[in-house]
MARROZA-810642 format. One record per atom (N, C-alpha, C, O): x, y, z; residue in one letter; residue number from 1. Coordinates in pm, 1 decimal. Example, Ala and Ser with C-alpha at 12.3 -4.5 7.8 and 13.67 -1.06 7.14 Angstrom:
BEGIN
+----------+----------+----------+--------+-----+
:        x :        y :        z : residu : num :
+----------+----------+----------+--------+-----+
:   1319.0 :   -569.0 :    780.0 :      a :   1 :
:   1230.0 :   -450.0 :    780.0 :      a :   1 :
:   1320.0 :   -330.0 :    780.0 :      a :   1 :
:   1423.6 :   -331.9 :    846.5 :      a :   1 :
:   1285.0 :   -225.0 :    708.0 :      s :   2 :
:   1367.0 :   -106.0 :    714.0 :      s :   2 :
:   1290.0 :      3.0 :    787.0 :      s :   2 :
:   1340.9 :    113.8 :    803.9 :      s :   2 :
+----------+----------+----------+--------+-----+
# end
This chain:
BEGIN
+----------+----------+----------+--------+-----+
:        x :        y :        z : residu : num :
+----------+----------+----------+--------+-----+
:  12019.1 :   9324.3 :  10349.3 :      m :   1 :
:  11884.2 :   9231.6 :  10400.7 :      m :   1 :
:  11774.4 :   9286.4 :  10332.1 :      m :   1 :
:  11773.2 :   9405.3 :  10300.0 :      m :   1 :
:  11682.6 :   9209.6 :  10307.1 :      a :   2 :
:  11550.2 :   9248.1 :  10230.4 :      a :   2 :
:  11460.2 :   9305.7 :  10312.3 :      a :   2 :
:  11446.8 :   9244.7 :  10418.4 :      a :   2 :
:  11378.9 :   9423.8 :  10297.1 :      e :   3 :
:  11302.7 :   9495.4 :  10360.9 :      e :   3 :
:  11145.8 :   9402.0 :  10370.6 :      e :   3 :
:  11095.0 :   9351.8 :  10270.3 :      e :   3 :
:  11087.9 :   9392.4 :  10503.4 :      k :   4 :
:  10968.5 :   9313.8 :  10548.1 :      k :   4 :
:  10850.1 :   9375.3 :  10443.3 :      k :   4 :
:  10826.7 :   9488.9 :  10402.0 :      k :   4 :
:  10796.7 :   9262.7 :  10424.5 :      m :   5 :
:  10662.3 :   9278.3 :  10327.6 :      m :   5 :
:  10560.5 :   9366.2 :  10408.3 :      m :   5 :
:  10534.2 :   9341.6 :  10526.0 :      m :   5 :
:  10510.2 :   9460.0 :  10345.1 :      s :   6 :
:  10386.6 :   9538.0 :  10388.7 :      s :   6 :
:  10263.5 :   9439.6 :  10408.9 :      s :   6 :
:  10256.6 :   9331.5 :  10350.4 :      s :   6 :
:  10173.7 :   9483.4 :  10490.6 :      v :   7 :
:  10062.4 :   9412.0 :  10518.8 :      v :   7 :
:   9988.3 :   9396.0 :  10372.6 :      v :   7 :
:   9941.0 :   9287.9 :  10337.4 :      v :   7 :
:   9983.5 :   9505.7 :  10297.0 :      e :   8 :
:   9906.2 :   9541.3 :  10179.0 :      e :   8 :
:   9991.7 :   9428.2 :  10073.7 :      e :   8 :
:   9920.9 :   9382.2 :   9984.1 :      e :   8 :
:  10118.6 :   9386.0 :  10076.7 :      e :   9 :
:  10183.9 :   9284.9 :   9993.3 :      e :   9 :
:  10162.9 :   9142.5 :  10030.9 :      e :   9 :
:  10160.4 :   9044.3 :   9956.6 :      e :   9 :
:  10148.2 :   9149.4 :  10159.8 :      i :  10 :
:  10109.2 :   9025.4 :  10198.3 :      i :  10 :
:   9970.0 :   8976.4 :  10156.0 :      i :  10 :
:   9952.6 :   8867.3 :  10101.8 :      i :  10 :
:   9877.7 :   9058.6 :  10182.3 :      a :  11 :
:   9733.4 :   9051.1 :  10129.8 :      a :  11 :
:   9733.3 :   9011.2 :   9978.2 :      a :  11 :
:   9672.9 :   8909.8 :   9943.2 :      a :  11 :
:   9797.0 :   9085.7 :   9892.2 :      e :  12 :
:   9805.5 :   9054.3 :   9739.7 :      e :  12 :
:   9871.3 :   8905.0 :   9744.5 :      e :  12 :
:   9814.2 :   8817.7 :   9679.3 :      e :  12 :
:   9973.1 :   8875.8 :   9808.5 :      a :  13 :
:  10020.2 :   8737.7 :   9775.3 :      a :  13 :
:   9910.1 :   8608.7 :   9814.5 :      a :  13 :
:   9887.7 :   8505.5 :   9751.2 :      a :  13 :
:   9857.5 :   8652.8 :   9931.0 :      m :  14 :
:   9761.2 :   8552.1 :   9994.8 :      m :  14 :
:   9624.5 :   8537.2 :   9867.8 :      m :  14 :
:   9577.6 :   8430.9 :   9827.2 :      m :  14 :
:   9584.6 :   8673.1 :   9826.4 :      y :  15 :
:   9465.8 :   8674.3 :   9744.5 :      y :  15 :
:   9521.4 :   8599.5 :   9614.9 :      y :  15 :
:   9438.2 :   8532.8 :   9553.5 :      y :  15 :
:   9641.9 :   8602.3 :   9569.6 :      q :  16 :
:   9687.3 :   8546.6 :   9448.1 :      q :  16 :
:   9694.1 :   8390.3 :   9460.4 :      q :  16 :
:   9658.2 :   8314.7 :   9370.2 :      q :  16 :
:   9744.2 :   8349.8 :   9581.9 :      m :  17 :
:   9741.0 :   8196.2 :   9606.1 :      m :  17 :
:   9601.9 :   8150.8 :   9622.1 :      m :  17 :
:   9573.1 :   8048.0 :   9560.8 :      m :  17 :
:   9517.8 :   8202.3 :   9686.2 :      i :  18 :
:   9358.1 :   8171.2 :   9696.6 :      i :  18 :
:   9300.2 :   8157.7 :   9573.3 :      i :  18 :
:   9239.0 :   8056.0 :   9540.4 :      i :  18 :
:   9317.6 :   8269.4 :   9490.8 :      a :  19 :
:   9259.1 :   8267.5 :   9346.2 :      a :  19 :
:   9313.1 :   8139.6 :   9258.4 :      a :  19 :
:   9240.7 :   8068.0 :   9189.1 :      a :  19 :
:   9444.6 :   8126.5 :   9274.2 :      e :  20 :
:   9502.7 :   8028.8 :   9193.9 :      e :  20 :
:   9451.7 :   7880.1 :   9253.6 :      e :  20 :
:   9437.3 :   7790.2 :   9170.7 :      e :  20 :
:   9436.0 :   7864.0 :   9333.8 :      y :  21 :
:   9395.7 :   7738.7 :   9414.4 :      y :  21 :
:   9221.5 :   7706.2 :   9414.1 :      y :  21 :
:   9168.7 :   7604.0 :   9458.0 :      y :  21 :
:   9161.7 :   7808.1 :   9360.1 :      a :  22 :
:   9017.2 :   7814.6 :   9361.8 :      a :  22 :
:   8954.4 :   7681.6 :   9313.7 :      a :  22 :
:   8970.2 :   7636.2 :   9200.4 :      a :  22 :
:   8893.9 :   7633.7 :   9395.1 :      g :  23 :
:   8805.1 :   7493.5 :   9326.3 :      g :  23 :
:   8913.4 :   7385.5 :   9359.8 :      g :  23 :
:   8870.5 :   7270.4 :   9367.4 :      g :  23 :
:   9039.1 :   7403.6 :   9379.7 :      k :  24 :
:   9130.5 :   7277.8 :   9415.1 :      k :  24 :
:   9165.8 :   7259.2 :   9553.1 :      k :  24 :
:   9184.6 :   7150.0 :   9606.7 :      k :  24 :
:   9174.1 :   7376.8 :   9609.8 :      k :  25 :
:   9225.3 :   7367.5 :   9754.9 :      k :  25 :
:   9146.8 :   7466.4 :   9827.3 :      k :  25 :
:   9115.1 :   7567.9 :   9765.3 :      k :  25 :
:   9106.6 :   7452.1 :   9961.1 :      k :  26 :
:   9059.9 :   7538.9 :  10053.0 :      k :  26 :
:   9146.8 :   7568.9 :  10154.0 :      k :  26 :
:   9221.0 :   7480.5 :  10196.9 :      k :  26 :
:   9149.7 :   7692.0 :  10203.8 :      f :  27 :
:   9254.4 :   7752.7 :  10285.9 :      f :  27 :
:   9182.7 :   7779.2 :  10428.3 :      f :  27 :
:   9080.4 :   7847.4 :  10423.1 :      f :  27 :
:   9221.2 :   7737.1 :  10543.2 :      k :  28 :
:   9176.2 :   7772.0 :  10666.3 :      k :  28 :
:   9225.7 :   7893.2 :  10708.4 :      k :  28 :
:   9331.9 :   7928.6 :  10657.1 :      k :  28 :
:   9166.1 :   7976.4 :  10802.2 :      p :  29 :
:   9230.3 :   8125.2 :  10819.5 :      p :  29 :
:   9336.1 :   8096.1 :  10883.4 :      p :  29 :
:   9419.9 :   8185.9 :  10875.1 :      p :  29 :
:   9372.4 :   7994.6 :  10953.2 :      n :  30 :
:   9499.6 :   7983.9 :  11031.1 :      n :  30 :
:   9601.5 :   7945.4 :  10961.7 :      n :  30 :
:   9715.1 :   7973.0 :  11000.3 :      n :  30 :
:   9579.2 :   7874.1 :  10845.8 :      d :  31 :
:   9682.6 :   7844.0 :  10723.9 :      d :  31 :
:   9742.8 :   7923.4 :  10657.6 :      d :  31 :
:   9860.1 :   7908.4 :  10623.5 :      d :  31 :
:   9658.4 :   8037.7 :  10623.9 :      l :  32 :
:   9730.9 :   8132.6 :  10536.5 :      l :  32 :
:   9846.7 :   8225.7 :  10599.1 :      l :  32 :
:   9937.5 :   8268.5 :  10527.9 :      l :  32 :
:   9838.9 :   8250.8 :  10720.2 :      p :  33 :
:   9966.4 :   8311.4 :  10782.3 :      p :  33 :
:  10080.6 :   8201.7 :  10787.1 :      p :  33 :
:  10192.7 :   8229.3 :  10744.3 :      p :  33 :
:  10057.5 :   8104.2 :  10828.0 :      k :  34 :
:  10160.5 :   7984.5 :  10838.5 :      k :  34 :
:  10231.5 :   7965.8 :  10698.7 :      k :  34 :
:  10353.0 :   7950.7 :  10686.3 :      k :  34 :
:  10144.3 :   7968.5 :  10599.6 :      e :  35 :
:  10188.2 :   7941.6 :  10453.7 :      e :  35 :
:  10276.7 :   8090.2 :  10415.4 :      e :  35 :
:  10389.5 :   8082.6 :  10366.6 :      e :  35 :
:  10230.7 :   8182.9 :  10435.2 :      m :  36 :
:  10316.4 :   8308.5 :  10398.2 :      m :  36 :
:  10448.9 :   8293.3 :  10481.4 :      m :  36 :
:  10557.0 :   8323.1 :  10430.6 :      m :  36 :
:  10439.5 :   8250.7 :  10598.0 :      v :  37 :
:  10583.0 :   8253.6 :  10661.6 :      v :  37 :
:  10670.8 :   8173.4 :  10578.6 :      v :  37 :
:  10780.9 :   8211.7 :  10539.0 :      v :  37 :
:  10611.4 :   8046.4 :  10550.3 :      v :  38 :
:  10704.7 :   7934.3 :  10499.5 :      v :  38 :
:  10744.6 :   7974.1 :  10341.3 :      v :  38 :
:  10849.6 :   7937.5 :  10288.5 :      v :  38 :
:  10657.4 :   8043.3 :  10285.3 :      q :  39 :
:  10700.8 :   8096.7 :  10133.8 :      q :  39 :
:  10791.3 :   8210.8 :  10150.1 :      q :  39 :
:  10890.7 :   8202.1 :  10078.0 :      q :  39 :
:  10785.4 :   8320.8 :  10227.8 :      y :  40 :
:  10845.5 :   8436.6 :  10234.9 :      y :  40 :
:  10985.7 :   8417.1 :  10360.0 :      y :  40 :
:  11096.8 :   8469.1 :  10349.5 :      y :  40 :
:  10944.6 :   8340.8 :  10456.8 :      g :  41 :
:  11048.1 :   8343.8 :  10560.7 :      g :  41 :
:  11002.6 :   8433.0 :  10662.6 :      g :  41 :
:  10931.6 :   8527.5 :  10628.5 :      g :  41 :
:  11033.7 :   8416.6 :  10785.2 :      e :  42 :
:  10998.8 :   8477.4 :  10918.0 :      e :  42 :
:  11059.8 :   8638.2 :  10891.5 :      e :  42 :
:  10994.0 :   8740.9 :  10908.1 :      e :  42 :
:  11169.9 :   8632.3 :  10856.6 :      d :  43 :
:  11227.5 :   8777.2 :  10845.8 :      d :  43 :
:  11169.2 :   8867.1 :  10768.0 :      d :  43 :
:  11182.6 :   8988.0 :  10787.0 :      d :  43 :
:  11073.9 :   8798.4 :  10639.0 :      m :  44 :
:  11005.3 :   8899.0 :  10536.7 :      m :  44 :
:  10838.2 :   8889.1 :  10590.3 :      m :  44 :
:  10757.7 :   8956.9 :  10526.5 :      m :  44 :
:  10789.9 :   8810.6 :  10698.9 :      v :  45 :
:  10641.0 :   8815.1 :  10716.5 :      v :  45 :
:  10633.3 :   8782.8 :  10840.0 :      v :  45 :
:  10678.1 :   8672.4 :  10870.9 :      v :  45 :
:  10576.8 :   8866.0 :  10941.3 :      s :  46 :
:  10546.3 :   8834.1 :  11063.2 :      s :  46 :
:  10392.3 :   8771.9 :  11069.5 :      s :  46 :
:  10296.5 :   8814.3 :  11004.9 :      s :  46 :
:  10392.2 :   8663.5 :  11161.3 :      k :  47 :
:  10250.2 :   8605.2 :  11167.2 :      k :  47 :
:  10146.9 :   8730.3 :  11218.9 :      k :  47 :
:  10030.6 :   8714.6 :  11181.5 :      k :  47 :
:  10170.0 :   8837.3 :  11289.7 :      d :  48 :
:  10075.9 :   8927.4 :  11317.3 :      d :  48 :
:  10039.3 :   9005.3 :  11191.6 :      d :  48 :
:   9922.0 :   9038.0 :  11173.5 :      d :  48 :
:  10136.9 :   9037.1 :  11101.9 :      d :  49 :
:  10133.4 :   9115.4 :  10981.9 :      d :  49 :
:  10026.7 :   9015.7 :  10893.8 :      d :  49 :
:   9928.8 :   9070.7 :  10843.4 :      d :  49 :
:  10043.3 :   8888.6 :  10877.8 :      a :  50 :
:   9983.7 :   8806.6 :  10782.7 :      a :  50 :
:   9850.0 :   8783.1 :  10844.7 :      a :  50 :
:   9762.9 :   8742.6 :  10767.7 :      a :  50 :
:   9815.9 :   8802.3 :  10977.7 :      r :  51 :
:   9680.0 :   8796.3 :  11022.8 :      r :  51 :
:   9589.8 :   8933.9 :  10982.2 :      r :  51 :
:   9471.4 :   8930.7 :  10948.7 :      r :  51 :
:   9657.4 :   9032.1 :  10991.0 :      k :  52 :
:   9610.4 :   9182.5 :  10950.3 :      k :  52 :
:   9571.7 :   9164.9 :  10793.7 :      k :  52 :
:   9463.5 :   9210.0 :  10756.1 :      k :  52 :
:   9657.1 :   9100.7 :  10702.5 :      a :  53 :
:   9632.5 :   9064.5 :  10581.1 :      a :  53 :
:   9514.8 :   9012.2 :  10554.1 :      a :  53 :
:   9442.2 :   9053.6 :  10463.7 :      a :  53 :
:   9483.2 :   8902.8 :  10642.4 :      v :  54 :
:   9369.1 :   8813.1 :  10632.0 :      v :  54 :
:   9229.8 :   8877.8 :  10643.9 :      v :  54 :
:   9126.4 :   8856.9 :  10580.4 :      v :  54 :
:   9263.6 :   8978.3 :  10763.2 :      n :  55 :
:   9136.1 :   9091.4 :  10788.4 :      n :  55 :
:   9134.6 :   9165.3 :  10685.0 :      n :  55 :
:   9020.5 :   9194.4 :  10649.2 :      n :  55 :
:   9222.4 :   9209.8 :  10618.9 :      m :  56 :
:   9218.2 :   9316.9 :  10515.2 :      m :  56 :
:   9139.9 :   9267.8 :  10392.1 :      m :  56 :
:   9058.7 :   9343.8 :  10339.4 :      m :  56 :
:   9160.3 :   9146.5 :  10344.9 :      l :  57 :
:   9114.8 :   9060.9 :  10239.4 :      l :  57 :
:   8938.5 :   9051.5 :  10275.6 :      l :  57 :
:   8851.5 :   9095.0 :  10200.1 :      l :  57 :
:   8916.4 :   8992.1 :  10393.1 :      i :  58 :
:   8774.7 :   8982.7 :  10440.5 :      i :  58 :
:   8699.2 :   9119.2 :  10416.1 :      i :  58 :
:   8607.0 :   9136.0 :  10336.3 :      i :  58 :
:   8759.9 :   9221.4 :  10506.5 :      d :  59 :
:   8689.6 :   9359.6 :  10508.5 :      d :  59 :
:   8662.8 :   9418.3 :  10373.4 :      d :  59 :
:   8559.3 :   9475.3 :  10338.8 :      d :  59 :
:   8791.5 :   9392.1 :  10287.6 :      s :  60 :
:   8762.0 :   9459.2 :  10145.0 :      s :  60 :
:   8667.9 :   9388.0 :  10078.6 :      s :  60 :
:   8609.0 :   9444.5 :   9986.4 :      s :  60 :
:   8637.1 :   9258.4 :  10109.9 :      g :  61 :
:   8523.8 :   9185.5 :  10022.8 :      g :  61 :
:   8600.7 :   9093.3 :   9898.1 :      g :  61 :
:   8542.3 :   9018.1 :   9820.0 :      g :  61 :
:   8732.5 :   9118.3 :   9902.3 :      r :  62 :
:   8803.6 :   9033.3 :   9801.2 :      r :  62 :
:   8804.3 :   8863.8 :   9821.8 :      r :  62 :
:   8813.0 :   8776.3 :   9735.7 :      r :  62 :
:   8792.9 :   8853.4 :   9953.6 :      c :  63 :
:   8773.6 :   8696.3 :   9996.3 :      c :  63 :
:   8647.8 :   8701.2 :  10088.1 :      c :  63 :
:   8605.1 :   8808.0 :  10132.0 :      c :  63 :
:   8596.7 :   8593.5 :  10112.0 :      v :  64 :
:   8496.9 :   8564.6 :  10213.8 :      v :  64 :
:   8509.8 :   8431.4 :  10275.5 :      v :  64 :
:   8562.3 :   8335.4 :  10219.0 :      v :  64 :
:   8453.6 :   8430.0 :  10407.9 :      y :  65 :
:   8460.4 :   8302.1 :  10470.1 :      y :  65 :
:   8359.6 :   8239.3 :  10447.2 :      y :  65 :
:   8250.3 :   8295.7 :  10450.6 :      y :  65 :
:   8373.4 :   8093.8 :  10415.3 :      t :  66 :
:   8281.4 :   7993.0 :  10383.1 :      t :  66 :
:   8298.4 :   7880.8 :  10487.0 :      t :  66 :
:   8405.5 :   7858.5 :  10543.4 :      t :  66 :
:   8197.0 :   7819.0 :  10506.0 :      y :  67 :
:   8173.2 :   7702.9 :  10591.7 :      y :  67 :
:   8117.8 :   7599.6 :  10527.4 :      y :  67 :
:   8006.8 :   7605.7 :  10474.5 :      y :  67 :
:   8206.2 :   7478.1 :  10528.0 :      f :  68 :
:   8181.7 :   7357.2 :  10493.5 :      f :  68 :
:   8262.4 :   7226.8 :  10579.0 :      f :  68 :
:   8360.7 :   7165.9 :  10536.6 :      f :  68 :
:   8200.1 :   7206.0 :  10695.0 :      g :  69 :
:   8255.8 :   7124.7 :  10781.2 :      g :  69 :
:   8381.1 :   7201.2 :  10868.6 :      g :  69 :
:   8443.4 :   7145.5 :  10959.0 :      g :  69 :
:   8399.5 :   7312.4 :  10831.3 :      g :  70 :
:   8493.8 :   7392.1 :  10885.1 :      g :  70 :
:   8516.8 :   7523.2 :  10803.4 :      g :  70 :
:   8491.7 :   7528.8 :  10683.1 :      g :  70 :
:   8569.1 :   7635.0 :  10879.8 :      t :  71 :
:   8589.7 :   7768.4 :  10819.4 :      t :  71 :
:   8686.5 :   7780.6 :  10716.5 :      t :  71 :
:   8803.5 :   7746.1 :  10733.2 :      t :  71 :
:   8637.7 :   7833.6 :  10598.5 :      f :  72 :
:   8769.0 :   7834.0 :  10489.9 :      f :  72 :
:   8756.4 :   7974.6 :  10439.1 :      f :  72 :
:   8648.9 :   8034.1 :  10446.5 :      f :  72 :
:   8862.3 :   8028.0 :  10388.5 :      i :  73 :
:   8863.6 :   8148.4 :  10312.8 :      i :  73 :
:   8875.9 :   8139.6 :  10165.6 :      i :  73 :
:   8970.0 :   8072.0 :  10124.1 :      i :  73 :
:   8791.1 :   8200.5 :  10072.0 :      e :  74 :
:   8782.3 :   8172.4 :   9913.5 :      e :  74 :
:   8737.0 :   8301.1 :   9866.6 :      e :  74 :
:   8681.7 :   8388.9 :   9932.8 :      e :  74 :
:   8768.3 :   8301.5 :   9740.6 :      v :  75 :
:   8738.3 :   8416.4 :   9640.0 :      v :  75 :
:   8584.0 :   8408.4 :   9650.1 :      v :  75 :
:   8525.8 :   8301.4 :   9667.8 :      v :  75 :
:   8520.3 :   8529.0 :   9637.7 :      p :  76 :
:   8362.5 :   8499.6 :   9624.0 :      p :  76 :
:   8322.4 :   8441.1 :   9499.5 :      p :  76 :
:   8379.1 :   8472.6 :   9394.9 :      p :  76 :
:   8229.5 :   8358.7 :   9503.4 :      h :  77 :
:   8193.1 :   8280.0 :   9381.8 :      h :  77 :
:   8099.6 :   8376.8 :   9302.2 :      h :  77 :
:   8029.1 :   8454.9 :   9366.1 :      h :  77 :
:   8095.7 :   8375.2 :   9168.0 :      q :  78 :
:   8015.4 :   8452.6 :   9097.4 :      q :  78 :
:   7877.1 :   8348.4 :   9061.2 :      q :  78 :
:   7887.7 :   8232.3 :   9021.8 :      q :  78 :
:   7751.7 :   8419.5 :   9084.6 :      e :  79 :
:   7649.6 :   8358.2 :   9047.8 :      e :  79 :
:   7634.7 :   8358.5 :   8911.7 :      e :  79 :
:   7674.7 :   8456.5 :   8848.9 :      e :  79 :
:   7569.0 :   8238.2 :   8838.3 :      g :  80 :
:   7533.7 :   8212.9 :   8710.2 :      g :  80 :
:   7474.5 :   8344.8 :   8622.5 :      g :  80 :
:   7516.3 :   8385.1 :   8514.0 :      g :  80 :
:   7369.3 :   8396.4 :   8700.1 :      a :  81 :
:   7295.8 :   8525.0 :   8638.2 :      a :  81 :
:   7396.3 :   8633.6 :   8644.6 :      a :  81 :
:   7383.0 :   8723.8 :   8561.9 :      a :  81 :
:   7498.8 :   8640.8 :   8732.1 :      a :  82 :
:   7582.5 :   8789.0 :   8740.0 :      a :  82 :
:   7673.6 :   8786.6 :   8642.8 :      a :  82 :
:   7748.8 :   8883.8 :   8635.3 :      a :  82 :
:   7687.1 :   8686.6 :   8555.4 :      m :  83 :
:   7800.1 :   8672.8 :   8462.3 :      m :  83 :
:   7757.2 :   8756.3 :   8329.5 :      m :  83 :
:   7833.5 :   8762.6 :   8233.1 :      m :  83 :
+----------+----------+----------+--------+-----+
# end
């Protein structure tokens, strides 16, 4: 039996997914834990650990909450002058 994913591993998988779909798809905060369970299975990812991973991404600044008719999680946008 495979070992459960750590919160850090879940956060990294979420970040990769959010970055991959940047500009194409927006993820709601509640969708990310569900998506991780679907991708990796309930035996590898618990919803509680996935929620902690979402908080870790936000707290670290790797992802931010945005609001456009609903709350979403995205990779922070680079300003034109910051490039």
